[in-house]
C-alpha positions, 0 to 999 in steps of 0.5 A, a space after each residue: 104375656 105367655 106367648 112374646 110374638 104379638 102376631 102368635 097370640 092372635 092365634 085360635 090356639 093361644 086364644 080360642 075366642 079368636 077361632 071362628 067355629 066353636 060348635 061341638 065342644 063338650 059340657 063346659 064349666 066355667 070358673 072366673 074370679 071377680 078380681 082376676 083381670 082375666 074374668 072379662 075374657 073367661 066370661 066372653 069365652 063361656 058366652 061364645 061357646 053358648 052362642 055356638 050351641 054348646 052347654 056352659 055353666 058360668 059361675 063367678 066367684 065373688 071377691 076372689 083373685 086370680 090364682 085362689 083355686 091354690 088357696 088353702 082347702 078352708 077358703 071361703 072362694 075356694 070352697 064355693 069353687 068346688 061346691 059349683 064342681 062338684 055339682 057340675 060333675 054330679 049332673 053328668 053328661 046328657 043321657 048318662 045314668 049316675 051311680 
């Protein structure tokens, strides 16, 4: 683990799911990789943000591994993720006009 002290792992600063209040967060895009050991935790965090009243878009990249974002640019999982990111950014913030 990146935080060796088990007690510190319970901190909301290390594990955001431990936070008691997740409200007031910015619009969030959560991209998870199906074959990543942390996939469930990422999706749980997205659901917790949504339950706290935040706008969240969750997208799971099927058959993708942890770290797929560093694959060569022609890799299917990376292309898919970039399409989702572009779409999310193109939506803009509520009330914001797009150029």
